[in-house]
C-alpha positions in Angstrom: 84.3 125.6 83.1 84.7 128.0 86.0 88.1 129.3 87.2 87.7 127.3 90.4 88.4 124.1 88.4 91.5 125.4 86.5 94.9 123.9 87.6 98.2 125.8 87.6 101.7 124.5 87.0 102.6 123.5 90.5 99.2 121.8 91.2 99.7 119.8 87.9 103.3 118.9 89.0 101.9 117.8 92.4 99.4 115.6 90.6 102.1 113.9 88.6 104.4 113.4 91.6 101.5 112.6 94.0 100.0 110.0 91.6 103.4 108.4 90.8 104.8 108.4 94.3 101.9 106.7 95.9 101.5 103.1 97.0 104.5 102.0 95.0 107.1 103.7 97.2 105.8 102.0 100.3 105.3 98.4 99.0 107.5 98.0 95.9 110.8 97.4 97.8 109.3 94.2 99.1 107.8 93.1 95.7 111.1 93.9 93.9 113.3 92.0 96.3 111.0 89.0 95.9 111.2 89.2 92.1 115.0 90.0 91.6 118.4 90.2 93.2 119.7 93.8 93.9 121.5 93.8 90.5 118.2 92.9 88.8 116.3 95.5 90.8 118.7 98.4 90.0 118.8 97.3 86.3 115.0 97.3 86.1 114.9 100.8 87.6 117.3 102.2 85.1 115.6 100.6 82.1 112.2 101.6 83.3 113.3 105.1 84.1 114.7 105.6 80.6 111.6 104.0 78.9 109.2 106.1 80.9 111.2 109.3 80.2 110.7 108.6 76.5 107.0 108.0 77.1 106.7 111.2 79.2 108.3 113.2 76.3 105.8 111.7 73.9 102.9 112.7 76.2 104.3 116.3 76.6 104.8 116.7 72.9 101.3 115.4 72.0 99.8 117.7 74.6 101.3 120.7 72.8 100.8 119.5 69.2 97.3 118.1 69.7 95.8 120.3 72.5 92.2 119.5 71.4 92.7 115.8 72.3 92.1 116.0 76.0 91.5 113.3 78.6 94.6 111.1 78.6 96.7 108.8 76.4 93.8 106.5 75.5 92.2 109.3 73.5 94.9 109.0 70.8 93.7 105.6 69.9 90.8 106.9 67.8 93.2 109.1 65.8 95.0 106.1 64.4 92.0 105.4 62.2 89.7 107.4 59.9 87.7 110.0 61.8 84.2 108.8 62.5 84.8 105.2 61.5 83.7 102.3 63.6 87.4 101.3 63.9 88.1 104.8 65.3 85.3 104.5 67.9 86.1 100.9 68.9 89.8 101.6 69.4 89.1 104.7 71.4 86.5 102.9 73.5 88.6 99.8 74.2 91.7 101.9 75.0 89.6 104.1 77.4 88.1 101.0 79.0 91.5 99.4 79.6 92.9 102.6 81.0 89.9 103.1 83.3 90.1 99.5 84.6 93.7 100.1 85.4 92.8 103.3 87.3 90.2 101.4 89.4 92.7 98.6 90.2 95.3 101.3 91.0 93.0 103.0 93.5 92.6 99.7 95.4 96.4 99.4 95.6 96.6 102.9 97.0 93.8 102.5 99.5 94.9 99.1 100.8 98.4 100.4 101.3 96.9 103.2 103.4 95.2 100.6 105.6 98.6 98.8 105.8 100.4 101.8 107.2 97.5 102.7 109.5 98.1 99.3 111.1 101.3 100.8 112.6 99.0 102.7 115.0 96.2 100.1 115.1 97.7 96.6 115.0 94.2 95.1 115.1 94.0 95.7 111.4 96.4 92.8 110.9 94.7 90.5 113.4 94.2 86.9 112.3 91.5 86.3 114.9 88.2 85.0 113.6 85.4 87.5 113.4 82.6 85.3 112.1 82.0 82.3 109.8 79.4 81.8 107.1 79.5 78.3 105.6 83.0 77.6 104.5 84.0 81.3 104.6 85.7 82.7 107.7 86.2 86.5 108.0 89.3 87.5 110.0 89.1 90.6 112.3 92.0 92.3 110.5 90.5 91.7 107.0 87.1 92.9 108.0 88.4 96.1 109.7 90.7 96.8 106.7 87.7 96.6 104.4 85.8 99.1 106.6 88.8 101.5 106.7 89.3 101.3 102.9 85.6 102.0 102.3 85.6 105.1 104.5 88.7 106.5 102.8 87.2 105.9 99.4 83.9 107.7 100.0 85.4 110.4 102.3 87.8 111.4 99.5 84.9 111.3 97.0 83.1 113.9 99.1 86.1 116.1 99.2 86.6 116.1 95.4 82.9 116.8 94.7 83.2 120.0 96.7 85.6 121.4 94.1 88.5 120.2 92.0 90.8 123.1 92.6 90.5 122.9 96.3 91.1 119.1 96.1 94.1 119.7 93.9 95.6 122.2 96.5 95.0 119.6 99.2 96.8 117.1 97.1 99.7 119.6 96.6 100.1 120.0 100.4 100.1 116.3 100.9 102.7 115.9 98.1 105.0 118.5 99.6 104.8 116.8 103.0 105.7 113.4 101.6 108.6 114.7 99.4 110.1 116.4 102.5 109.6 113.1 104.5 111.2 111.0 101.8 114.2 113.3 101.6 114.7 112.8 105.4 114.4 109.1 104.9 117.1 109.1 102.2 119.5 111.1 104.5 119.0 108.5 107.3 119.3 105.6 104.8 122.7 106.9 103.6 124.1 106.6 107.1 122.4 103.3 107.9 123.2 101.5 104.6 125.0 98.2 105.1 126.7 96.6 102.1 126.3 93.1 103.5 122.5 93.4 103.1 122.7 93.6 99.3 125.1 90.6 99.0 125.1 88.5 96.9 124.5 91.5 94.5 123.7 89.2 91.6 122.0 85.9 92.5 119.5 83.5 91.0 115.9 83.5 92.2 113.7 80.4 92.3 110.1 80.2 91.0 107.2 78.3 92.6 108.3 75.1 90.7 111.8 75.3 92.0 113.4 76.4 88.7 116.3 78.9 88.7 115.5 82.4 87.4 118.5 84.1 85.7 119.4 87.8 85.9 117.6 88.8 82.6 114.4 87.0 83.6 114.6 88.8 86.9 114.9 92.1 85.1 111.9 91.3 83.0 109.8 90.3 86.0 110.9 93.4 88.0 110.2 95.7 85.1 106.5 95.2 85.4 106.7 96.2 89.1 109.0 99.2 88.5 106.6 100.4 85.7 103.9 100.5 88.4 106.0 103.2 90.1 105.7 105.4 87.1 102.0 104.9 86.4 100.6 108.4 86.8 103.2 110.2 84.7 100.4 111.1 82.3 98.3 112.8 85.0 99.0 116.3 83.7 98.0 115.1 80.2 94.7 113.8 81.5 93.9 117.2 83.1 95.1 119.2 80.1 91.7 120.7 79.5 91.7 122.0 83.0 95.2 123.5 82.8 95.6 127.3 83.0 98.3 127.0 80.3 98.9 124.2 77.8 102.6 124.7 78.1 102.4 123.8 81.8 101.3 120.2 80.9 104.7 119.2 79.3 106.7 121.1 81.9 104.8 119.5 84.8 105.1 116.0 83.3 108.9 116.2 82.9 109.6 117.8 86.3 107.2 115.4 88.1 108.9 112.4 86.4 112.4 113.5 87.5 111.3 114.2 91.1 109.6 110.8 91.3 112.5 109.0 89.7 115.0 110.4 92.2 112.8 109.5 95.1 112.1 105.9 93.9 115.7 105.0 93.0 117.1 106.5 96.2 114.6 104.9 98.6 114.4 101.5 97.0 118.2 101.1 96.9 118.6 102.3 100.4 115.9 100.0 101.8 117.8 97.0 100.4 120.8 98.2 102.4 118.9 98.8 105.6 117.2 95.4 105.8 118.5 91.9 105.0 116.8 90.4 101.9 114.8 87.8 103.8 113.3 90.4 106.2 112.5 92.7 103.3 110.7 90.0 101.2 108.4 89.2 104.1 107.7 92.8 105.2 104.2 94.2 105.0 105.6 97.7 105.7 109.1 97.8 104.3 109.9 101.5 104.8 108.7 101.5 108.4 110.6 98.3 109.2 113.7 99.8 107.7 113.5 103.0 109.8 112.6 101.0 112.9 115.8 99.0 112.5 117.8 102.2 112.6 116.0 104.7 114.8 113.5 102.7 116.7 109.7 102.5 116.8 109.0 106.2 117.4 110.7 107.0 114.1 108.7 104.3 112.5 105.5 105.9 113.7 106.6 109.3 112.4 107.3 107.8 109.0 104.0 105.9 109.1 102.3 109.3 109.7 104.0 110.8 106.7 103.0 107.8 104.7 99.4 108.2 105.6 99.5 111.9 104.5 101.2 110.8 101.3 98.7 108.1 100.5 95.7 110.3 101.3 97.0 112.9 98.8 97.6 110.2 96.2 94.1 108.9 96.8 92.7 112.3 96.0 94.7 112.5 92.8 93.9 109.0 91.6 90.1 109.3 92.3 90.2 112.6 90.3 92.0 110.8 87.5 89.7 107.8 87.5 86.6 110.0 87.0 88.2 112.3 84.5 89.2 109.6 82.0 85.7 108.2 81.0 84.3 111.8 81.4 86.6 113.2 78.8 86.2 110.1 76.5 82.4 110.4 76.7 82.6 114.1 75.6 84.5 112.9 72.5 81.9 110.2 71.8 84.2 107.3 72.9 82.4 106.2 76.0 78.9 105.8 77.3 77.1 109.2 77.1 75.9 109.0 80.7 79.5 109.7 81.8 79.2 113.3 80.4 76.9 114.3 83.2 78.3 117.1 85.4 77.2 118.7 88.6 76.8 122.5 89.0 80.5 122.9 89.6 81.4 121.3 86.3 82.7 118.1 87.9 82.0 114.6 86.4 79.4 113.5 89.0 78.1 110.4 87.3 81.7 109.2 86.4 82.8 109.8 90.0 79.9 107.7 91.4 80.3 104.8 89.0 84.1 104.8 89.2 84.1 104.7 93.0 81.3 102.3 93.1 83.3 99.8 91.0 86.3 100.6 93.2 84.3 99.5 96.2 83.9 96.1 94.5 87.6 95.8 94.0 88.1 96.6 97.7 86.4 93.3 98.4 89.8 91.7 97.6 90.9 92.8 101.1 88.4 90.5 102.7 90.2 87.3 101.6 93.7 88.5 101.0 96.5 90.0 103.1 97.3 93.6 102.4 100.5 92.7 100.5 98.7 89.9 98.6 95.9 92.3 97.5 98.6 94.8 96.4 100.5 92.3 94.3 97.3 91.1 92.7 96.1 94.5 91.5 99.4 96.1 90.4 100.1 93.6 87.7 96.6 93.8 86.3 96.6 97.6 86.5 100.0 97.9 84.9 99.1 95.8 82.0 95.9 97.8 81.5 98.0 101.0 81.3 100.5 99.6 78.8 98.1 99.5 75.9 97.3 103.3 76.0 101.1 104.0 76.5 101.9 101.9 73.4 99.1 103.6 71.4 100.4 107.1 72.3 103.9 106.2 71.1 102.5 104.8 67.8 100.4 107.9 67.3 103.5 110.1 67.8 105.2 108.0 65.2 102.3 108.5 62.8 102.6 112.3 63.2 106.3 112.2 62.5 105.9 110.0 59.4 103.0 112.0 57.9 104.5 115.3 58.9 101.2 116.5 60.5 101.7 119.5 62.8 105.4 119.7 61.9 105.7 121.8 58.7 109.5 122.0 58.5 110.0 121.7 62.3 113.6 120.6 62.9 112.5 118.5 65.9 110.7 116.0 63.7 113.7 113.5 63.6 114.3 113.8 67.3 110.6 113.2 68.1 110.6 110.2 65.8 113.5 108.6 67.7 111.9 109.3 71.0 108.6 107.8 69.8 110.3 104.7 68.5 112.2 104.1 71.7 109.0 104.6 73.7 107.2 102.1 71.4 109.9 99.5 71.8 109.9 99.9 75.6 106.1 99.4 75.8 106.3 96.3 73.7 109.0 94.9 75.9 107.1 95.4 79.1 103.9 94.0 77.6 105.7 90.8 76.6 107.4 90.6 80.0 104.1 91.2 81.9 102.1 88.6 79.9 104.7 85.8 80.2 102.6 84.3 83.1 99.5 82.7 81.5 97.3 83.3 84.5 98.0 87.0 84.6 97.6 87.2 80.8 94.3 85.5 80.9 92.8 87.5 83.7 94.1 90.8 82.1 92.6 89.9 78.7 89.2 89.0 80.3 89.1 92.4 82.0 89.8 94.1 78.7 87.4 92.0 76.7 84.6 92.7 79.2 84.4 96.1 77.7 82.8 94.7 74.6 79.6 94.2 76.7 79.3 98.0 76.9 80.4 98.9 73.4 77.1 97.8 71.9 75.0 100.4 73.8 77.6 103.1 72.8 77.3 102.2 69.1 73.5 102.2 69.2 73.6 105.7 70.8 75.9 107.0 68.0 73.8 105.5 65.3 70.5 106.8 66.8 72.1 110.3 66.9 73.0 110.4 63.2 69.6 111.2 61.8 69.2 114.0 64.4 72.6 115.6 63.4 71.8 115.2 59.6 68.4 116.9 60.1 70.1 119.8 61.9 
């Protein structure tokens, strides 16, 4: 791999922050206010922040102890079983499949949010006027134009990445720096504009679609799935470990990126609840802009929308890079379809990029029939549940290393690492249970994961046909 595709500490940190602080920071304040009262939202943030910190420490530790296992947390699945066994291949494949599907859904959330903030400058993107009708289907002008904008962003970013990963990473770094500066300014304004009356009642029941009361603990469970979405991407540096200039940078970038993102998320989500009344927040398509509009007027809202567009563009670069890297690295280790190993002259995963973004284009069709906020809510739950399986597996693998003593050899950190891995495992199980409580979400998520079986057969045949060749050699 050429030097032009090696990533330094600050670029890795920017990938972590940029991928975490993406669509979530712009849309989650609304989703969280709908799911829980202010007390439930803050409790969910604190619990999720602690749980993800444990998971981040697991990722960082595994990146140092197992530097040969590159490509992301899903790679650890195969290590839970005997090397070369069908169980090892199947677990690695299914974990990669789920993680990849989560990436694809996550890309749609990012790109549709970009279109939502672009509507600040071009209100026609939210127009309900009819464009044309085919049979019983009617396409609205806003939905049609949103689809076109999302498609242009997807393939435009694809072109930028294919010109060189290091240059794309630097572009992501500049976008991340701009958004962090913008969010700090937002926090400063929010501190002065915060109104206590907007978060009252601080602890209150919520009602479900059937009219049943939802207590505080159920609110926390519901909000936890949404808050976890904010931290998806904490493993970004781990995914690109093979492209890091120094392996030690992977853990450092993961931890620093997490704390930067955590500070931004908690600060902004709490302040937005104090800047807008709960009813306005729940029905907002652009909660941050509506909040700043209420304090400084529409010009400030447009400035923030501009920062948001820069932020989301940078995050789109990072997520598209991540989406292609996952199946590419898995294929190199025999855990995914061999075609995904194909590279271009610059050592970039060309086939993986085309397929990943092609499938992402299919996901973008959700914008044709849904509002921007509806499309966002739909994909984040599915994506989050897809990520939880690899997170859980990573924690279990760390426990395995601690119990067997592999890589430790008298290392005093063994007990500490065991406690961290256990807490991370418990957290993952809790969110999986909370996220699958809704039978519709559970069913759809399981169908997406199970669809991977259709592609496992060809992978197995390829591995079996390769055995005689390797034995002969």
